[in-house]
py3Dmol code that shows the C-alpha trace and the ligand (Angstrom):
import py3Dmol

protein = """\
ATOM      1  CA  MET A   1      -6.193 -74.220  16.740  1.00  0.00           C
ATOM      2  CA  LYS A   2      -8.661 -76.039  14.541  1.00  0.00           C
ATOM      3  CA  ILE A   3      -7.661 -77.460  11.161  1.00  0.00           C
ATOM      4  CA  GLY A   4      -9.890 -74.929   9.394  1.00  0.00           C
ATOM      5  CA  SER A   5      -8.162 -71.925  10.928  1.00  0.00           C
ATOM      6  CA  ILE A   6      -4.717 -73.402  10.188  1.00  0.00           C
ATOM      7  CA  GLY A   7      -5.860 -73.694   6.583  1.00  0.00           C
ATOM      8  CA  ALA A   8      -7.086 -70.105   6.596  1.00  0.00           C
ATOM      9  CA  LEU A   9      -3.809 -68.918   8.133  1.00  0.00           C
ATOM     10  CA  PHE A  10      -1.895 -70.789   5.421  1.00  0.00           C
ATOM     11  CA  VAL A  11      -3.936 -69.186   2.651  1.00  0.00           C
ATOM     12  CA  TRP A  12      -3.464 -65.768   4.285  1.00  0.00           C
ATOM     13  CA  LEU A  13       0.310 -66.279   4.554  1.00  0.00           C
ATOM     14  CA  MET A  14       0.595 -67.499   0.955  1.00  0.00           C
ATOM     15  CA  THR A  15      -1.499 -64.637  -0.371  1.00  0.00           C
ATOM     16  CA  PHE A  16      -0.216 -61.678   1.605  1.00  0.00           C
ATOM     17  CA  GLU A  17       3.092 -62.612   3.185  1.00  0.00           C
ATOM     18  CA  PHE A  18       4.698 -64.965   0.669  1.00  0.00           C
ATOM     19  CA  PRO A  19       3.165 -64.144  -2.704  1.00  0.00           C
ATOM     20  CA  PHE A  20       6.444 -65.145  -4.361  1.00  0.00           C
ATOM     21  CA  ILE A  21       5.870 -68.767  -3.449  1.00  0.00           C
ATOM     22  CA  VAL A  22       2.685 -69.041  -5.463  1.00  0.00           C
ATOM     23  CA  ARG A  23       2.977 -72.331  -7.275  1.00  0.00           C
ATOM     24  CA  ALA A  24       2.247 -72.629 -10.984  1.00  0.00           C
ATOM     25  CA  GLN A  25      -0.604 -75.037 -10.326  1.00  0.00           C
ATOM     26  CA  ASP A  26      -2.283 -72.355  -8.199  1.00  0.00           C
ATOM     27  CA  LEU A  27      -2.469 -70.169 -11.300  1.00  0.00           C
ATOM     28  CA  GLY A  28      -4.719 -72.553 -13.198  1.00  0.00           C
ATOM     29  CA  ALA A  29      -4.575 -75.168 -15.939  1.00  0.00           C
ATOM     30  CA  GLY A  30      -1.909 -74.584 -18.551  1.00  0.00           C
ATOM     31  CA  PHE A  31       0.452 -72.528 -16.358  1.00  0.00           C
ATOM     32  CA  THR A  32       3.953 -73.811 -15.688  1.00  0.00           C
ATOM     33  CA  LYS A  33       6.817 -72.226 -13.831  1.00  0.00           C
ATOM     34  CA  VAL A  34       9.919 -72.872 -15.948  1.00  0.00           C
ATOM     35  CA  LYS A  35      12.361 -71.040 -13.645  1.00  0.00           C
ATOM     36  CA  ASP A  36      12.011 -68.834 -10.575  1.00  0.00           C
ATOM     37  CA  GLY A  37       9.696 -65.998 -11.522  1.00  0.00           C
ATOM     38  CA  ILE A  38       9.242 -67.197 -15.117  1.00  0.00           C
ATOM     39  CA  TYR A  39       5.780 -68.486 -15.941  1.00  0.00           C
ATOM     40  CA  VAL A  40       4.500 -69.928 -19.222  1.00  0.00           C
ATOM     41  CA  PHE A  41       0.813 -70.188 -20.057  1.00  0.00           C
ATOM     42  CA  ALA A  42       0.118 -72.745 -22.803  1.00  0.00           C
ATOM     43  CA  PRO A  43      -3.655 -73.326 -22.647  1.00  0.00           C
ATOM     44  CA  ASP A  44      -3.235 -76.536 -24.695  1.00  0.00           C
ATOM     45  CA  ALA A  45      -1.005 -78.209 -27.318  1.00  0.00           C
ATOM     46  CA  THR A  46      -1.699 -75.724 -30.124  1.00  0.00           C
ATOM     47  CA  THR A  47      -3.247 -72.556 -28.687  1.00  0.00           C
ATOM     48  CA  THR A  48      -1.069 -69.440 -28.577  1.00  0.00           C
ATOM     49  CA  THR A  49       1.392 -69.463 -25.693  1.00  0.00           C
ATOM     50  CA  CYS A  50       1.904 -66.348 -23.578  1.00  0.00           C
ATOM     51  CA  SER A  51       4.368 -65.877 -20.700  1.00  0.00           C
ATOM     52  CA  PHE A  52       5.448 -63.498 -17.965  1.00  0.00           C
ATOM     53  CA  ILE A  53       8.678 -62.834 -16.125  1.00  0.00           C
ATOM     54  CA  VAL A  54       8.787 -61.141 -12.743  1.00  0.00           C
ATOM     55  CA  THR A  55      11.666 -58.796 -11.941  1.00  0.00           C
ATOM     56  CA  GLN A  56      12.380 -56.563  -8.947  1.00  0.00           C
ATOM     57  CA  GLU A  57      11.265 -53.579 -11.041  1.00  0.00           C
ATOM     58  CA  GLY A  58       8.132 -55.031 -12.591  1.00  0.00           C
ATOM     59  CA  VAL A  59       6.827 -57.655 -14.988  1.00  0.00           C
ATOM     60  CA  VAL A  60       7.750 -58.383 -18.600  1.00  0.00           C
ATOM     61  CA  MET A  61       5.160 -60.224 -20.642  1.00  0.00           C
ATOM     62  CA  ILE A  62       5.770 -62.140 -23.852  1.00  0.00           C
ATOM     63  CA  ASP A  63       2.697 -62.024 -26.155  1.00  0.00           C
ATOM     64  CA  SER A  64      -0.824 -61.329 -24.949  1.00  0.00           C
ATOM     65  CA  CYS A  65      -2.627 -64.677 -25.594  1.00  0.00           C
ATOM     66  CA  ASN A  66      -5.218 -65.531 -28.253  1.00  0.00           C
ATOM     67  CA  SER A  67      -8.584 -65.562 -26.502  1.00  0.00           C
ATOM     68  CA  PRO A  68      -9.355 -62.529 -24.312  1.00  0.00           C
ATOM     69  CA  LEU A  69     -10.504 -65.127 -21.772  1.00  0.00           C
ATOM     70  CA  ASP A  70      -6.928 -66.461 -21.650  1.00  0.00           C
ATOM     71  CA  SER A  71      -5.588 -62.889 -21.401  1.00  0.00           C
ATOM     72  CA  ARG A  72      -7.828 -62.255 -18.403  1.00  0.00           C
ATOM     73  CA  LYS A  73      -6.498 -65.493 -16.817  1.00  0.00           C
ATOM     74  CA  MET A  74      -3.006 -64.251 -17.554  1.00  0.00           C
ATOM     75  CA  LEU A  75      -3.650 -60.907 -15.889  1.00  0.00           C
ATOM     76  CA  ALA A  76      -5.148 -62.665 -12.847  1.00  0.00           C
ATOM     77  CA  ALA A  77      -2.075 -64.945 -12.665  1.00  0.00           C
ATOM     78  CA  VAL A  78       0.331 -61.979 -12.802  1.00  0.00           C
ATOM     79  CA  LYS A  79      -1.600 -60.314  -9.973  1.00  0.00           C
ATOM     80  CA  LYS A  80      -1.484 -63.514  -7.915  1.00  0.00           C
ATOM     81  CA  VAL A  81       2.295 -63.692  -8.238  1.00  0.00           C
ATOM     82  CA  THR A  82       3.242 -60.025  -7.815  1.00  0.00           C
ATOM     83  CA  ASP A  83       1.790 -56.607  -7.114  1.00  0.00           C
ATOM     84  CA  LYS A  84       4.313 -55.008  -9.475  1.00  0.00           C
ATOM     85  CA  PRO A  85       3.061 -53.516 -12.741  1.00  0.00           C
ATOM     86  CA  ILE A  86       3.530 -55.025 -16.204  1.00  0.00           C
ATOM     87  CA  VAL A  87       6.253 -52.736 -17.538  1.00  0.00           C
ATOM     88  CA  PHE A  88       6.953 -54.253 -20.955  1.00  0.00           C
ATOM     89  CA  LEU A  89       5.014 -56.529 -23.299  1.00  0.00           C
ATOM     90  CA  ILE A  90       7.218 -57.972 -26.019  1.00  0.00           C
ATOM     91  CA  ASP A  91       5.573 -59.372 -29.145  1.00  0.00           C
ATOM     92  CA  THR A  92       7.193 -62.399 -30.748  1.00  0.00           C
ATOM     93  CA  GLU A  93       5.233 -61.798 -33.984  1.00  0.00           C
ATOM     94  CA  THR A  94       2.568 -59.585 -35.538  1.00  0.00           C
ATOM     95  CA  HIS A  95      -0.441 -61.941 -35.882  1.00  0.00           C
ATOM     96  CA  ASN A  96      -3.465 -61.147 -33.802  1.00  0.00           C
ATOM     97  CA  ASP A  97      -3.516 -64.438 -31.908  1.00  0.00           C
ATOM     98  CA  HIS A  98      -0.404 -63.017 -30.174  1.00  0.00           C
ATOM     99  CA  THR A  99      -1.115 -59.275 -30.333  1.00  0.00           C
ATOM    100  CA  GLY A 100      -4.884 -58.799 -30.386  1.00  0.00           C
ATOM    101  CA  ASN A 101      -5.392 -58.407 -26.631  1.00  0.00           C
ATOM    102  CA  HIS A 102      -2.783 -55.804 -25.779  1.00  0.00           C
ATOM    103  CA  PHE A 103      -5.588 -53.537 -24.522  1.00  0.00           C
ATOM    104  CA  ILE A 104      -5.903 -55.819 -21.468  1.00  0.00           C
ATOM    105  CA  PHE A 105      -2.286 -55.095 -20.416  1.00  0.00           C
ATOM    106  CA  SER A 106      -1.523 -51.690 -21.874  1.00  0.00           C
ATOM    107  CA  PRO A 107      -1.575 -49.279 -20.186  1.00  0.00           C
ATOM    108  CA  PRO A 108       0.602 -49.727 -18.176  1.00  0.00           C
ATOM    109  CA  ALA A 109       2.649 -52.028 -20.447  1.00  0.00           C
ATOM    110  CA  THR A 110       4.890 -50.518 -23.115  1.00  0.00           C
ATOM    111  CA  ILE A 111       4.708 -52.762 -26.171  1.00  0.00           C
ATOM    112  CA  ILE A 112       7.818 -53.669 -28.160  1.00  0.00           C
ATOM    113  CA  ASN A 113       8.471 -55.518 -31.406  1.00  0.00           C
ATOM    114  CA  HIS A 114      10.745 -55.228 -34.425  1.00  0.00           C
ATOM    115  CA  GLU A 115      10.460 -52.546 -37.085  1.00  0.00           C
ATOM    116  CA  GLY A 116       7.482 -53.108 -39.361  1.00  0.00           C
ATOM    117  CA  ALA A 117       5.310 -54.741 -36.684  1.00  0.00           C
ATOM    118  CA  GLY A 118       2.856 -51.848 -36.328  1.00  0.00           C
ATOM    119  CA  ALA A 119       2.358 -51.547 -40.091  1.00  0.00           C
ATOM    120  CA  ALA A 120       1.740 -55.300 -40.392  1.00  0.00           C
ATOM    121  CA  MET A 121      -0.754 -55.254 -37.509  1.00  0.00           C
ATOM    122  CA  ARG A 122      -2.655 -52.363 -39.040  1.00  0.00           C
ATOM    123  CA  LYS A 123      -2.825 -54.243 -42.338  1.00  0.00           C
ATOM    124  CA  GLU A 124      -4.172 -57.395 -40.690  1.00  0.00           C
ATOM    125  CA  PHE A 125      -6.522 -55.527 -38.356  1.00  0.00           C
ATOM    126  CA  ASP A 126     -10.128 -56.693 -38.342  1.00  0.00           C
ATOM    127  CA  PRO A 127     -12.236 -53.812 -36.958  1.00  0.00           C
ATOM    128  CA  LYS A 128     -15.044 -56.314 -36.243  1.00  0.00           C
ATOM    129  CA  ARG A 129     -12.895 -58.564 -34.017  1.00  0.00           C
ATOM    130  CA  GLY A 130     -14.320 -57.097 -30.792  1.00  0.00           C
ATOM    131  CA  GLU A 131     -17.956 -57.446 -31.885  1.00  0.00           C
ATOM    132  CA  THR A 132     -17.412 -60.942 -33.288  1.00  0.00           C
ATOM    133  CA  LEU A 133     -15.873 -62.181 -30.041  1.00  0.00           C
ATOM    134  CA  ALA A 134     -18.477 -60.420 -27.883  1.00  0.00           C
ATOM    135  CA  ALA A 135     -21.279 -62.208 -29.798  1.00  0.00           C
ATOM    136  CA  LYS A 136     -19.841 -65.633 -28.951  1.00  0.00           C
ATOM    137  CA  SER A 137     -20.633 -65.767 -25.216  1.00  0.00           C
ATOM    138  CA  PRO A 138     -21.404 -63.547 -22.228  1.00  0.00           C
ATOM    139  CA  ASP A 139     -17.955 -64.395 -20.794  1.00  0.00           C
ATOM    140  CA  LEU A 140     -16.245 -63.258 -23.974  1.00  0.00           C
ATOM    141  CA  ARG A 141     -18.401 -60.136 -24.104  1.00  0.00           C
ATOM    142  CA  ASP A 142     -17.105 -59.222 -20.635  1.00  0.00           C
ATOM    143  CA  ALA A 143     -13.507 -60.191 -21.429  1.00  0.00           C
ATOM    144  CA  VAL A 144     -13.390 -58.087 -24.603  1.00  0.00           C
ATOM    145  CA  GLN A 145     -14.636 -54.904 -22.888  1.00  0.00           C
ATOM    146  CA  GLY A 146     -12.494 -51.951 -23.894  1.00  0.00           C
ATOM    147  CA  TYR A 147     -11.180 -53.697 -27.000  1.00  0.00           C
ATOM    148  CA  LYS A 148      -8.939 -51.746 -29.343  1.00  0.00           C
ATOM    149  CA  MET A 149      -5.818 -52.453 -31.340  1.00  0.00           C
ATOM    150  CA  ILE A 150      -2.581 -51.291 -29.739  1.00  0.00           C
ATOM    151  CA  THR A 151       0.491 -51.444 -31.951  1.00  0.00           C
ATOM    152  CA  PRO A 152       4.048 -51.450 -30.518  1.00  0.00           C
ATOM    153  CA  HIS A 153       5.147 -48.212 -28.849  1.00  0.00           C
ATOM    154  CA  ILE A 154       8.747 -49.131 -29.560  1.00  0.00           C
ATOM    155  CA  GLU A 155      10.063 -50.736 -32.737  1.00  0.00           C
ATOM    156  CA  TYR A 156      13.733 -51.742 -32.613  1.00  0.00           C
ATOM    157  CA  LYS A 157      16.025 -52.734 -35.456  1.00  0.00           C
ATOM    158  CA  ASP A 158      17.867 -56.109 -35.508  1.00  0.00           C
ATOM    159  CA  LYS A 159      18.742 -56.261 -31.789  1.00  0.00           C
ATOM    160  CA  MET A 160      17.712 -54.656 -28.520  1.00  0.00           C
ATOM    161  CA  THR A 161      18.686 -55.229 -24.898  1.00  0.00           C
ATOM    162  CA  ILE A 162      16.391 -54.467 -21.994  1.00  0.00           C
ATOM    163  CA  HIS A 163      17.629 -54.318 -18.408  1.00  0.00           C
ATOM    164  CA  LEU A 164      14.820 -54.452 -15.881  1.00  0.00           C
ATOM    165  CA  GLY A 165      15.555 -55.101 -12.232  1.00  0.00           C
ATOM    166  CA  GLU A 166      17.965 -58.025 -11.923  1.00  0.00           C
ATOM    167  CA  ARG A 167      17.175 -59.434 -15.366  1.00  0.00           C
ATOM    168  CA  THR A 168      18.419 -58.908 -18.923  1.00  0.00           C
ATOM    169  CA  PHE A 169      16.324 -59.530 -22.019  1.00  0.00           C
ATOM    170  CA  GLU A 170      18.063 -59.766 -25.383  1.00  0.00           C
ATOM    171  CA  LEU A 171      15.675 -59.250 -28.275  1.00  0.00           C
ATOM    172  CA  MET A 172      16.707 -60.668 -31.644  1.00  0.00           C
ATOM    173  CA  TYR A 173      14.991 -60.144 -34.954  1.00  0.00           C
ATOM    174  CA  LEU A 174      14.390 -63.404 -36.831  1.00  0.00           C
ATOM    175  CA  LYS A 175      14.086 -62.641 -40.533  1.00  0.00           C
ATOM    176  CA  ASN A 176      11.508 -64.384 -42.805  1.00  0.00           C
ATOM    177  CA  VAL A 177      10.620 -67.088 -40.292  1.00  0.00           C
ATOM    178  CA  HIS A 178       6.896 -66.511 -39.734  1.00  0.00           C
ATOM    179  CA  SER A 179       5.364 -63.013 -39.801  1.00  0.00           C
ATOM    180  CA  GLU A 180       6.464 -59.512 -40.846  1.00  0.00           C
ATOM    181  CA  ALA A 181       8.265 -59.013 -37.521  1.00  0.00           C
ATOM    182  CA  ASP A 182       9.409 -62.015 -35.453  1.00  0.00           C
ATOM    183  CA  THR A 183      11.332 -61.505 -32.238  1.00  0.00           C
ATOM    184  CA  ALA A 184      13.166 -64.110 -30.157  1.00  0.00           C
ATOM    185  CA  ILE A 185      13.839 -63.154 -26.540  1.00  0.00           C
ATOM    186  CA  TRP A 186      16.852 -64.568 -24.731  1.00  0.00           C
ATOM    187  CA  LEU A 187      17.417 -64.415 -20.990  1.00  0.00           C
ATOM    188  CA  PRO A 188      21.139 -65.225 -20.774  1.00  0.00           C
ATOM    189  CA  LYS A 189      21.422 -65.650 -16.997  1.00  0.00           C
ATOM    190  CA  GLU A 190      18.359 -67.858 -16.731  1.00  0.00           C
ATOM    191  CA  ARG A 191      19.095 -69.637 -20.033  1.00  0.00           C
ATOM    192  CA  VAL A 192      15.480 -69.331 -21.114  1.00  0.00           C
ATOM    193  CA  LEU A 193      14.689 -68.630 -24.772  1.00  0.00           C
ATOM    194  CA  PHE A 194      11.400 -67.476 -26.257  1.00  0.00           C
ATOM    195  CA  ALA A 195      11.677 -68.671 -29.849  1.00  0.00           C
ATOM    196  CA  ALA A 196       8.650 -66.998 -31.488  1.00  0.00           C
ATOM    197  CA  SER A 197       6.896 -69.114 -34.134  1.00  0.00           C
ATOM    198  CA  ALA A 198      10.063 -70.116 -35.955  1.00  0.00           C
ATOM    199  CA  ALA A 199       9.065 -73.424 -34.397  1.00  0.00           C
ATOM    200  CA  ASN A 200       5.998 -74.630 -32.496  1.00  0.00           C
ATOM    201  CA  VAL A 201       5.607 -77.946 -30.706  1.00  0.00           C
ATOM    202  CA  ARG A 202       4.986 -80.849 -33.103  1.00  0.00           C
ATOM    203  CA  ARG A 203       2.787 -78.843 -35.411  1.00  0.00           C
ATOM    204  CA  PHE A 204       2.756 -77.983 -39.102  1.00  0.00           C
ATOM    205  CA  LEU A 205       3.225 -74.243 -39.277  1.00  0.00           C
ATOM    206  CA  ASN A 206       1.175 -72.052 -41.559  1.00  0.00           C
ATOM    207  CA  LEU A 207       4.096 -70.908 -43.739  1.00  0.00           C
ATOM    208  CA  ARG A 208       3.123 -67.660 -45.475  1.00  0.00           C
ATOM    209  CA  PRO A 209       4.598 -66.764 -48.886  1.00  0.00           C
ATOM    210  CA  SER A 210       7.221 -64.521 -47.190  1.00  0.00           C
ATOM    211  CA  VAL A 211       8.713 -67.435 -45.214  1.00  0.00           C
ATOM    212  CA  VAL A 212      12.104 -68.666 -46.447  1.00  0.00           C
ATOM    213  CA  ILE A 213      12.983 -72.150 -45.184  1.00  0.00           C
ATOM    214  CA  ALA A 214      16.745 -71.415 -45.360  1.00  0.00           C
ATOM    215  CA  ASP A 215      16.185 -68.467 -42.996  1.00  0.00           C
ATOM    216  CA  VAL A 216      14.065 -70.631 -40.696  1.00  0.00           C
ATOM    217  CA  LEU A 217      16.895 -73.213 -40.551  1.00  0.00           C
ATOM    218  CA  ALA A 218      19.415 -70.402 -39.904  1.00  0.00           C
ATOM    219  CA  SER A 219      17.274 -69.189 -37.015  1.00  0.00           C
ATOM    220  CA  TYR A 220      17.415 -72.655 -35.402  1.00  0.00           C
ATOM    221  CA  LYS A 221      21.188 -72.643 -35.712  1.00  0.00           C
ATOM    222  CA  LEU A 222      21.390 -69.203 -34.115  1.00  0.00           C
ATOM    223  CA  MET A 223      19.023 -70.108 -31.294  1.00  0.00           C
ATOM    224  CA  LYS A 224      20.713 -73.462 -30.595  1.00  0.00           C
ATOM    225  CA  SER A 225      24.064 -71.686 -30.412  1.00  0.00           C
ATOM    226  CA  LEU A 226      22.780 -69.801 -27.342  1.00  0.00           C
ATOM    227  CA  ASN A 227      22.541 -73.170 -25.601  1.00  0.00           C
ATOM    228  CA  PRO A 228      19.221 -72.560 -23.844  1.00  0.00           C
ATOM    229  CA  GLU A 229      17.910 -74.866 -21.110  1.00  0.00           C
ATOM    230  CA  VAL A 230      14.276 -73.973 -21.713  1.00  0.00           C
ATOM    231  CA  VAL A 231      12.708 -73.102 -25.061  1.00  0.00           C
ATOM    232  CA  VAL A 232       9.251 -71.542 -25.268  1.00  0.00           C
ATOM    233  CA  THR A 233       7.744 -71.412 -28.767  1.00  0.00           C
ATOM    234  CA  GLY A 234       4.774 -69.426 -30.066  1.00  0.00           C
ATOM    235  CA  HIS A 235       2.352 -72.312 -29.575  1.00  0.00           C
ATOM    236  CA  GLY A 236       2.485 -75.288 -27.234  1.00  0.00           C
ATOM    237  CA  PRO A 237       4.073 -76.029 -23.859  1.00  0.00           C
ATOM    238  CA  ALA A 238       7.618 -75.106 -22.805  1.00  0.00           C
ATOM    239  CA  THR A 239      10.219 -77.473 -24.217  1.00  0.00           C
ATOM    240  CA  THR A 240      13.945 -77.681 -25.038  1.00  0.00           C
ATOM    241  CA  THR A 241      16.176 -77.320 -28.131  1.00  0.00           C
ATOM    242  CA  LYS A 242      14.917 -80.747 -29.229  1.00  0.00           C
ATOM    243  CA  VAL A 243      12.120 -78.762 -30.846  1.00  0.00           C
ATOM    244  CA  PHE A 244      14.655 -77.191 -33.251  1.00  0.00           C
ATOM    245  CA  ASP A 245      16.118 -80.616 -34.047  1.00  0.00           C
ATOM    246  CA  GLU A 246      12.658 -81.969 -34.871  1.00  0.00           C
ATOM    247  CA  TYR A 247      11.872 -79.107 -37.252  1.00  0.00           C
ATOM    248  CA  GLU A 248      15.329 -79.255 -38.794  1.00  0.00           C
ATOM    249  CA  GLY A 249      14.701 -82.939 -39.512  1.00  0.00           C
ATOM    250  CA  PHE A 250      11.283 -82.170 -40.935  1.00  0.00           C
ATOM    251  CA  TYR A 251      12.349 -79.325 -43.249  1.00  0.00           C
ATOM    252  CA  THR A 252      15.474 -81.165 -44.403  1.00  0.00           C
ATOM    253  CA  LEU A 253      13.428 -84.220 -45.402  1.00  0.00           C
ATOM    254  CA  LEU A 254      10.745 -82.033 -47.002  1.00  0.00           C
ATOM    255  CA  LEU A 255      13.342 -80.103 -49.060  1.00  0.00           C
ATOM    256  CA  LYS A 256      14.956 -83.365 -50.159  1.00  0.00           C
ATOM    257  CA  ARG A 257      11.696 -84.957 -51.279  1.00  0.00           C
ATOM    258  CA  VAL A 258      10.317 -81.832 -52.974  1.00  0.00           C
ATOM    259  CA  GLY A 259      13.722 -81.256 -54.633  1.00  0.00           C
ATOM    260  CA  GLU A 260      13.793 -84.808 -56.031  1.00  0.00           C
ATOM    261  CA  MET A 261      10.241 -84.594 -57.343  1.00  0.00           C
ATOM    262  CA  ALA A 262      10.834 -81.169 -58.921  1.00  0.00           C
ATOM    263  CA  ALA A 263      13.998 -82.546 -60.561  1.00  0.00           C
ATOM    264  CA  GLN A 264      11.856 -85.282 -62.090  1.00  0.00           C
ATOM    265  CA  GLY A 265       9.816 -82.511 -63.717  1.00  0.00           C
ATOM    266  CA  LYS A 266       6.811 -82.780 -61.426  1.00  0.00           C
ATOM    267  CA  SER A 267       4.658 -79.676 -61.024  1.00  0.00           C
ATOM    268  CA  LEU A 268       3.896 -78.043 -57.690  1.00  0.00           C
ATOM    269  CA  ASP A 269       0.305 -79.288 -57.889  1.00  0.00           C
ATOM    270  CA  GLY A 270       1.515 -82.786 -58.724  1.00  0.00           C
ATOM    271  CA  ILE A 271       3.903 -82.780 -55.762  1.00  0.00           C
ATOM    272  CA  LYS A 272       1.157 -81.529 -53.449  1.00  0.00           C
ATOM    273  CA  LYS A 273      -1.107 -84.396 -54.539  1.00  0.00           C
ATOM    274  CA  GLU A 274       1.565 -87.082 -54.260  1.00  0.00           C
ATOM    275  CA  LEU A 275       3.820 -86.187 -51.342  1.00  0.00           C
ATOM    276  CA  LYS A 276       3.021 -87.488 -47.864  1.00  0.00           C
ATOM    277  CA  MET A 277       5.177 -86.908 -44.791  1.00  0.00           C
ATOM    278  CA  THR A 278       4.054 -90.025 -42.925  1.00  0.00           C
ATOM    279  CA  GLU A 279       6.937 -89.704 -40.423  1.00  0.00           C
ATOM    280  CA  TYR A 280       5.115 -86.633 -39.078  1.00  0.00           C
ATOM    281  CA  ALA A 281       1.578 -88.049 -39.116  1.00  0.00           C
ATOM    282  CA  ASP A 282       1.185 -87.305 -35.390  1.00  0.00           C
ATOM    283  CA  TRP A 283       1.944 -83.572 -35.719  1.00  0.00           C
ATOM    284  CA  HIS A 284      -0.941 -81.150 -35.281  1.00  0.00           C
ATOM    285  CA  ASP A 285      -2.522 -79.242 -38.184  1.00  0.00           C
ATOM    286  CA  GLN A 286      -1.875 -81.797 -40.962  1.00  0.00           C
ATOM    287  CA  ASN A 287      -3.956 -79.657 -43.344  1.00  0.00           C
ATOM    288  CA  ARG A 288      -0.999 -77.257 -43.538  1.00  0.00           C
ATOM    289  CA  LEU A 289       1.273 -79.726 -45.348  1.00  0.00           C
ATOM    290  CA  GLY A 290       0.321 -78.003 -48.621  1.00  0.00           C
ATOM    291  CA  VAL A 291       1.736 -74.591 -47.623  1.00  0.00           C
ATOM    292  CA  ASN A 292       4.867 -76.346 -46.351  1.00  0.00           C
ATOM    293  CA  ILE A 293       5.310 -78.026 -49.736  1.00  0.00           C
ATOM    294  CA  GLU A 294       4.818 -74.640 -51.442  1.00  0.00           C
ATOM    295  CA  ALA A 295       7.559 -73.102 -49.281  1.00  0.00           C
ATOM    296  CA  ALA A 296       9.898 -76.012 -50.025  1.00  0.00           C
ATOM    297  CA  TYR A 297       9.112 -75.735 -53.762  1.00  0.00           C
ATOM    298  CA  ARG A 298       9.998 -72.005 -53.722  1.00  0.00           C
ATOM    299  CA  SER A 299      13.336 -72.925 -52.113  1.00  0.00           C
ATOM    300  CA  VAL A 300      14.304 -75.694 -54.515  1.00  0.00           C
ATOM    301  CA  LYS A 301      13.249 -73.698 -57.601  1.00  0.00           C
ATOM    302  CA  LYS A 302      15.486 -70.729 -56.685  1.00  0.00           C
TER     303      LYS A 302
END
"""
ligand_1 = """\
1
ZN
Zn 1.425 -66.392 -36.233
"""
view = py3Dmol.view(width=600, height=400)
view.addModel(protein, "pdb")
view.setStyle({"model": 0}, {"cartoon": {"style": "trace"}})
view.addModel(ligand_1, "xyz")
view.setStyle({"model": 1}, {"stick": {}})
view.zoomTo()
view.show()
């Protein structure tokens, strides 16, 4: 047998006989396999992360990626790994960089998020999103074909457990941490936690006025108490609970500094002009320090 035909046989075996041994690097840049059958797609350090978990009864996806081009890569990756359908798509938040491309996966996927998610998505909905993306490039025009908003089919309250195949998914509502409906997903047997955007990876978060830093800190405590081995946040590559420690350190220092300055009678605007967090100068999205100071100021003024 010639080398070429051995190679062809190998590809044939991998594709048709052993699809379960597809390696993460075969799926493309940004894909990592964090545990057997659990794949995370983080296109880069700050772009929205989306993931999928294969079970004997079908696939569960977490978020549907930001760019429709990434969603199409995601769908291709799922198909490379399994011929089973995507049964559930769980949203970790409501913002459209996580929820805007549901149309690529649903049907067949049933979409799930906490109560209030659909209403928040409808409020944020930009009816021109499809056209705007399509105008950017021929690739995007193709990828966005069939675009429409799909809000969750199921909205749970506080907690929900899904049993699919051999796996269990525990959904937990995280209150006031990022959007109108934030869901963490815990796989207790695999010890993998999807932490929503309560934390990202070394990045200043865009804290909206509804975010309460005390609730964010409580969410870290709750999620650390699960003792996960792998933590996947809303943006950035898979990591560990060290991500919670880093943000705890950041918010604690921020609250302390803003609290001291407010106690000296400084105004919010004055604090925003003066305060630097030089210890975190290497975090992404430095321009969001202002909204972080605003959130801290709300907390200390309560
Ligand atoms: Zn968001």
